[in-house]
RODO-2510 file (C-alpha; in nm, 4 decimals, decimal comma):
residues 343
     n   res          X          Y          Z
     1     x    -1,4919    -1,2735    -1,1268
     2     x    -1,3580    -0,9255    -1,0448
     3     x    -0,9769    -0,9122    -1,0309
     4     x    -0,7994    -0,6902    -0,7889
     5     x    -0,4351    -0,6068    -0,7789
     6     x    -0,2502    -0,4100    -0,5058
     7     x     0,0943    -0,3949    -0,3554
     8     x     0,3198    -0,2788    -0,0669
     9     x     0,6492    -0,1213    -0,1339
    10     x     0,9303    -0,2355     0,0902
    11     x     1,0895     0,0968     0,1671
    12     x     1,0319     0,0940     0,5415
    13     x     0,8785    -0,1078     0,8282
    14     x     0,4971    -0,1391     0,7837
    15     x     0,2972     0,0854     1,0039
    16     x    -0,0470     0,1097     1,1674
    17     x    -0,1454     0,3186     0,8769
    18     x    -0,0550     0,0426     0,6296
    19     x    -0,2669    -0,1988     0,8292
    20     x    -0,5759     0,0092     0,8896
    21     x    -0,5629     0,1721     0,5498
    22     x    -0,5031    -0,1300     0,3319
    23     x    -0,4037    -0,4594     0,4817
    24     x    -0,7057    -0,5177     0,6930
    25     x    -0,9366    -0,4456     0,4076
    26     x    -0,7434    -0,6868     0,1847
    27     x    -0,7901    -0,9517     0,4554
    28     x    -1,1511    -0,8881     0,5562
    29     x    -1,3044    -0,8005     0,2162
    30     x    -1,0969    -0,8061    -0,1000
    31     x    -0,9558    -1,1588    -0,0788
    32     x    -1,3019    -1,2968    -0,0240
    33     x    -1,5066    -1,1168    -0,2843
    34     x    -1,2543    -1,1235    -0,5832
    35     x    -0,9614    -1,2903    -0,7584
    36     x    -0,7117    -1,0857    -0,5638
    37     x    -0,3380    -1,0520    -0,6202
    38     x    -0,1255    -0,8897    -0,3447
    39     x     0,2446    -0,8153    -0,4233
    40     x     0,5494    -0,6916    -0,2452
    41     x     0,6481    -0,4505    -0,5121
    42     x     1,0222    -0,4596    -0,4483
    43     x     1,1350    -0,3092    -0,7839
    44     x     0,9781     0,0112    -0,6829
    45     x     1,2022     0,0402    -0,3818
    46     x     1,5007     0,0889    -0,6223
    47     x     1,4011     0,4357    -0,7427
    48     x     1,6045     0,5942    -0,4598
    49     x     1,9332     0,5226    -0,2908
    50     x     1,8977     0,2115    -0,0928
    51     x     2,0838    -0,0555     0,0893
    52     x     2,0436    -0,3966    -0,0959
    53     x     2,0452    -0,6015     0,2274
    54     x     1,7835    -0,3818     0,3760
    55     x     1,5530    -0,4069     0,0788
    56     x     1,5709    -0,7904     0,0952
    57     x     1,5046    -0,7924     0,4654
    58     x     1,2117    -0,5478     0,4362
    59     x     1,0663    -0,7443     0,1412
    60     x     1,0672    -1,0697     0,3421
    61     x     0,9224    -0,8917     0,6454
    62     x     0,6444    -0,7311     0,4441
    63     x     0,5473    -1,0612     0,2924
    64     x     0,5475    -1,2263     0,6296
    65     x     0,3357    -0,9475     0,7692
    66     x     0,0869    -0,9681     0,4923
    67     x     0,0344    -1,3356     0,5767
    68     x     0,0350    -1,2638     0,9497
    69     x    -0,2413    -1,0108     0,8894
    70     x    -0,4569    -1,2961     0,7464
    71     x    -0,4025    -1,3035     0,3771
    72     x    -0,4771    -1,6740     0,2907
    73     x    -0,2873    -1,8265    -0,0052
    74     x    -0,6061    -2,0524    -0,0543
    75     x    -0,8052    -1,7489    -0,1260
    76     x    -0,5640    -1,5063    -0,2931
    77     x    -0,2192    -1,4794    -0,4621
    78     x     0,0697    -1,3354    -0,2504
    79     x     0,3978    -1,2907    -0,4416
    80     x     0,7107    -1,0754    -0,4798
    81     x     0,7067    -0,8423    -0,7921
    82     x     1,0638    -0,9191    -0,9018
    83     x     0,9743    -1,2864    -0,9092
    84     x     0,7582    -1,2361    -1,2103
    85     x     0,9506    -1,1037    -1,5217
    86     x     0,6305    -1,0041    -1,6932
    87     x     0,6229    -0,6814    -1,4956
    88     x     0,9457    -0,5533    -1,6462
    89     x     0,8617    -0,6959    -1,9901
    90     x     0,5490    -0,5023    -2,0078
    91     x     0,6963    -0,1927    -1,8453
    92     x     0,8997    -0,1194    -2,1552
    93     x     0,6061    -0,1448    -2,3984
    94     x     0,4219     0,0982    -2,1801
    95     x     0,7185     0,3356    -2,1679
    96     x     0,6860     0,3397    -2,5448
    97     x     0,3241     0,4328    -2,5008
    98     x     0,3554     0,7025    -2,2334
    99     x     0,4785     1,0479    -2,2976
   100     x     0,7454     1,2541    -2,1238
   101     x     0,4872     1,5300    -2,0368
   102     x     0,2409     1,3211    -1,8678
   103     x     0,5031     1,1467    -1,6445
   104     x     0,6502     1,4818    -1,5447
   105     x     0,3018     1,5917    -1,4385
   106     x     0,2790     1,3258    -1,1796
   107     x     0,2503     1,4987    -0,8394
   108     x     0,4767     1,2529    -0,6518
   109     x     0,7481     1,3049    -0,9127
   110     x     0,7208     1,6871    -0,8786
   111     x     0,7365     1,6658    -0,5045
   112     x     1,0196     1,4111    -0,4758
   113     x     1,2316     1,5681    -0,7508
   114     x     1,1942     1,9140    -0,5855
   115     x     1,3083     1,7654    -0,2552
   116     x     1,6064     1,5922    -0,4164
   117     x     1,7048     1,9016    -0,6042
   118     x     1,6838     2,1175    -0,2864
   119     x     1,9134     1,8701    -0,1102
   120     x     2,1638     1,8693    -0,3990
   121     x     2,0976     1,5098    -0,4814
   122     x     2,0857     1,3531    -0,8347
   123     x     1,7660     1,2075    -0,9719
   124     x     1,7352     0,8513    -1,0895
   125     x     1,5451     0,8057    -1,4214
   126     x     1,3354     0,5405    -1,2492
   127     x     1,1793     0,8051    -1,0252
   128     x     1,0185     0,9498    -1,3464
   129     x     0,9394     0,6195    -1,4989
   130     x     0,8137     0,4114    -1,2028
   131     x     0,4456     0,5076    -1,2624
   132     x     0,4740     0,3163    -1,5931
   133     x     0,6025     0,0137    -1,4052
   134     x     0,3047     0,0541    -1,1636
   135     x     0,0833     0,0490    -1,4761
   136     x     0,2459    -0,2805    -1,5842
   137     x     0,1903    -0,4331    -1,2420
   138     x    -0,1771    -0,3614    -1,2797
   139     x    -0,2370    -0,4215    -1,6650
   140     x    -0,0498    -0,7485    -1,6756
   141     x    -0,3212    -0,9257    -1,4773
   142     x    -0,6260    -0,7853    -1,6521
   143     x    -0,7005    -0,6075    -1,3222
   144     x    -1,0573    -0,4579    -1,2775
   145     x    -1,0009    -0,2798    -0,9485
   146     x    -0,6996    -0,1145    -0,7684
   147     x    -0,7650    -0,0332    -0,4086
   148     x    -0,5436     0,2793    -0,3462
   149     x    -0,5123     0,5767    -0,1260
   150     x    -0,5712     0,9302    -0,2464
   151     x    -0,1913     0,9805    -0,3157
   152     x    -0,1984     0,6972    -0,5668
   153     x    -0,5160     0,7750    -0,7558
   154     x    -0,3287     0,9873    -1,0222
   155     x    -0,1098     0,6799    -1,1014
   156     x    -0,4170     0,4664    -1,1661
   157     x    -0,5613     0,7340    -1,3891
   158     x    -0,2353     0,7233    -1,5927
   159     x    -0,2685     0,3444    -1,6060
   160     x    -0,6128     0,3818    -1,7497
   161     x    -0,4816     0,6286    -2,0032
   162     x    -0,2134     0,4042    -2,1170
   163     x    -0,4417     0,1074    -2,1424
   164     x    -0,6891     0,3036    -2,3673
   165     x    -0,4119     0,4447    -2,5794
   166     x    -0,2491     0,1045    -2,6302
   167     x    -0,5923    -0,0576    -2,7204
   168     x    -0,6673     0,2141    -2,9660
   169     x    -0,3310     0,1913    -3,1376
   170     x    -0,2789    -0,1849    -3,1446
   171     x    -0,6083    -0,3581    -3,0864
   172     x    -0,7860    -0,4378    -2,7605
   173     x    -0,5238    -0,5983    -2,5336
   174     x    -0,5742    -0,4663    -2,1802
   175     x    -0,8726    -0,4391    -1,9466
   176     x    -0,9029    -0,0799    -1,8286
   177     x    -0,8982    -0,0799    -1,4416
   178     x    -1,0523     0,1599    -1,2012
   179     x    -0,9237     0,2884    -0,8662
   180     x    -1,1313     0,2068    -0,5599
   181     x    -1,1126     0,4202    -0,2495
   182     x    -1,2299     0,1989     0,0389
   183     x    -1,4203     0,3729     0,3183
   184     x    -1,2599     0,1458     0,5779
   185     x    -1,0418     0,3296     0,8187
   186     x    -0,9340     0,6882     0,8209
   187     x    -0,6127     0,8138     0,6663
   188     x    -0,3743     0,7585     0,9633
   189     x    -0,1707     1,0562     1,0337
   190     x     0,1757     1,0944     1,2077
   191     x     0,1241     1,1188     1,5884
   192     x     0,3802     1,4014     1,6094
   193     x     0,2671     1,5758     1,2987
   194     x    -0,1025     1,5110     1,2424
   195     x    -0,1138     1,7033     0,9173
   196     x     0,1176     1,4484     0,7519
   197     x     0,0470     1,0899     0,6655
   198     x     0,2008     0,8146     0,8891
   199     x     0,4562     0,6927     0,6326
   200     x     0,6825     0,3865     0,6451
   201     x     0,9488     0,5667     0,4321
   202     x     0,9936     0,8399     0,6978
   203     x     1,2830     0,8590     0,9314
   204     x     1,2079     0,6568     1,2459
   205     x     1,0301     0,8730     1,4970
   206     x     0,7882     0,8921     1,7848
   207     x     0,4993     0,9673     1,5612
   208     x     0,4983     0,6319     1,3793
   209     x     0,3462     0,3107     1,5154
   210     x     0,5126     0,0187     1,3419
   211     x     0,3356    -0,3130     1,3314
   212     x     0,6000    -0,4877     1,5161
   213     x     0,6345    -0,2424     1,7867
   214     x     0,5758    -0,4044     2,1318
   215     x     0,2902    -0,2988     2,3549
   216     x     0,4921    -0,0667     2,5729
   217     x     0,6397     0,1123     2,2670
   218     x     0,2901     0,1626     2,1224
   219     x     0,1493     0,2969     2,4446
   220     x     0,4343     0,5468     2,4915
   221     x     0,3959     0,6783     2,1367
   222     x     0,0316     0,7284     2,1596
   223     x     0,0382     0,8796     2,5022
   224     x     0,2980     1,1314     2,3770
   225     x     0,0933     1,2144     2,0674
   226     x     0,0698     1,5838     1,9828
   227     x    -0,2754     1,7314     2,0714
   228     x    -0,4335     2,0630     2,0030
   229     x    -0,4986     2,3944     2,1882
   230     x    -0,7958     2,3876     2,4274
   231     x    -0,9225     2,1078     2,6337
   232     x    -1,2415     2,0037     2,4481
   233     x    -1,2330     1,6577     2,2856
   234     x    -1,3928     1,7487     1,9421
   235     x    -1,3665     1,5833     1,6161
   236     x    -1,2553     1,8612     1,3704
   237     x    -0,9878     1,7871     1,1041
   238     x    -0,9170     2,1574     1,0509
   239     x    -0,8915     2,2974     1,3926
   240     x    -0,8023     1,9873     1,6057
   241     x    -0,6035     1,7547     1,3747
   242     x    -0,4190     1,5741     1,6493
   243     x    -0,7423     1,4797     1,8449
   244     x    -0,9223     1,3923     1,5180
   245     x    -0,6384     1,1506     1,4256
   246     x    -0,6677     0,9881     1,7650
   247     x    -1,0475     0,9577     1,7280
   248     x    -1,0125     0,8012     1,3857
   249     x    -0,7548     0,5474     1,5093
   250     x    -0,9868     0,4608     1,8035
   251     x    -1,2836     0,4215     1,5717
   252     x    -1,0833     0,2060     1,3200
   253     x    -0,9616    -0,0181     1,5939
   254     x    -1,2916    -0,0737     1,7686
   255     x    -1,5594    -0,0410     1,5122
   256     x    -1,7319    -0,3161     1,3147
   257     x    -1,4703    -0,4599     1,0709
   258     x    -1,2646    -0,1479     1,1281
   259     x    -1,5206     0,0749     0,9461
   260     x    -1,4924     0,4408     1,0262
   261     x    -1,8182     0,6504     0,9297
   262     x    -2,1523     0,5742     0,8429
   263     x    -2,1720     0,1922     0,9058
   264     x    -1,9055     0,1865     1,1715
   265     x    -1,8158     0,3924     1,4806
   266     x    -1,8470     0,7681     1,4160
   267     x    -1,5429     0,9625     1,5491
   268     x    -1,7741     1,2430     1,6350
   269     x    -1,9875     1,0373     1,8576
   270     x    -1,6788     0,8856     2,0143
   271     x    -1,5551     1,2330     2,1000
   272     x    -1,8760     1,2862     2,3217
   273     x    -1,7535     1,0159     2,5533
   274     x    -1,4352     1,2004     2,6622
   275     x    -1,3733     1,4998     2,8835
   276     x    -0,9806     1,4841     2,8667
   277     x    -0,7215     1,4288     2,6155
   278     x    -0,5453     1,1807     2,8466
   279     x    -0,8437     0,9403     2,8644
   280     x    -0,8688     0,9505     2,4896
   281     x    -0,5049     0,8621     2,4521
   282     x    -0,5270     0,5798     2,6990
   283     x    -0,8154     0,4152     2,5295
   284     x    -0,6699     0,4670     2,1848
   285     x    -0,3390     0,3062     2,2949
   286     x    -0,5115    -0,0010     2,4372
   287     x    -0,7250    -0,0365     2,1320
   288     x    -0,4298    -0,0278     1,9094
   289     x    -0,2405    -0,2809     2,1218
   290     x    -0,5226    -0,5225     2,1133
   291     x    -0,5715    -0,4769     1,7370
   292     x    -0,2065    -0,5492     1,6675
   293     x    -0,1641    -0,8317     1,9257
   294     x    -0,2853    -1,1218     1,7054
   295     x    -0,0888    -0,9979     1,3978
   296     x     0,2334    -0,9778     1,6015
   297     x     0,1848    -1,3255     1,7490
   298     x     0,1169    -1,4784     1,3976
   299     x     0,4245    -1,2975     1,2654
   300     x     0,6513    -1,4535     1,5321
   301     x     0,5320    -1,7979     1,4265
   302     x     0,5719    -1,7407     1,0594
   303     x     0,9048    -1,5702     1,1013
   304     x     1,0361    -1,8879     1,2671
   305     x     0,9538    -2,0931     0,9615
   306     x     1,0894    -1,9017     0,6644
   307     x     1,0761    -2,2056     0,4427
   308     x     0,6960    -2,1970     0,4572
   309     x     0,6862    -1,8311     0,3731
   310     x     0,9166    -1,8840     0,0762
   311     x     0,7035    -2,1641    -0,0466
   312     x     0,3958    -1,9329    -0,0345
   313     x     0,5873    -1,6781    -0,2407
   314     x     0,7077    -1,9347    -0,4843
   315     x     0,3542    -2,0665    -0,5391
   316     x     0,2173    -1,7193    -0,5658
   317     x     0,4758    -1,6128    -0,8223
   318     x     0,4038    -1,9227    -1,0361
   319     x     0,0279    -1,8474    -1,0329
   320     x     0,0951    -1,4684    -1,1119
   321     x     0,3268    -1,5662    -1,3898
   322     x     0,0552    -1,7995    -1,5361
   323     x    -0,1972    -1,5143    -1,5407
   324     x     0,0389    -1,2382    -1,6666
   325     x     0,2290    -1,4267    -1,9381
   326     x    -0,0533    -1,4532    -2,1909
   327     x    -0,1457    -1,0897    -2,1506
   328     x     0,2073    -0,9660    -2,1951
   329     x     0,2684    -1,2036    -2,4808
   330     x    -0,0473    -1,0716    -2,6599
   331     x     0,0868    -0,7134    -2,6135
   332     x     0,4220    -0,8051    -2,7629
   333     x     0,2452    -0,9541    -3,0570
   334     x     0,0190    -0,6486    -3,0858
   335     x     0,3050    -0,3935    -3,1207
   336     x     0,4750    -0,6012    -3,3934
   337     x     0,7581    -0,7901    -3,2011
   338     x     0,8598    -1,1200    -3,3671
   339     x     0,7631    -1,4230    -3,1465
   340     x     1,0513    -1,6284    -3,0197
   341     x     1,1161    -1,9447    -3,2164
   342     x     0,9946    -2,2528    -3,0280
   343     x     1,2417    -2,5225    -2,9143
***
């Protein structure tokens, strides 16, 4: 059976973009067609300055939202990355396989390090090495597919390179995974800056719809979304990015299984039904509110029973550990490390 691994980093409150771009497909498709593991990858939140209490709080919130979205522990494995030691055990072996040059070529490292230097901030080594930890997250489970957005595709390519290199040097140990780019949902952009992705790590702003925003807040943010010059409602990412973003969100929230494009609602066809920006904003706001309503209701129930959520995470970590340990132990043997004595 195909094995899938994907994760969410608890660096901010989860957004509409996280839901439409990843979570909903995990729920509707991936957990039903494959042996799927979904993790709160909390170790990745430590690559920058952080508040420990906030990381703990956001990790629990992310796990609860994943379950509220519909991930079913009977169908998939939901766990927290730091609860499974094999991630860090394998990461060091892969650091010994990776090269300095290929890590410094990672686009996200270049961008984040440039911003840090411009701000006069120091760089943590983990900002350079975290793609190797991401590779360990994937390779530890014999993963076949990694559903990712465009901004993470380069990291999966690095993972493939490390797996192939390790296998060539030490014997076949790892499955070589492939990145998958689901067609479900558009890339959701910031409502105030429709040329930028709606990111959970950004400073709180009017352009980001969070999954736990109440209906009035969602409505206000969408009604105040930046639009474009002219009055025509047209789908054109280049000349009308604000309107295109609203049309894609509307299509994702109202189309069959959230599909945008050929088998779901076509934003271009939706545009033909509107003669004003205001009407489009109103319908988009109501569609988003109705899409998020059941998730928010289930989250409220789960958040009131933390013990049940913790039990899901314990069970998930136990199963994940059982899958990862034989793979990582085999990697340790392959590179020549002495097995620990029994007893």
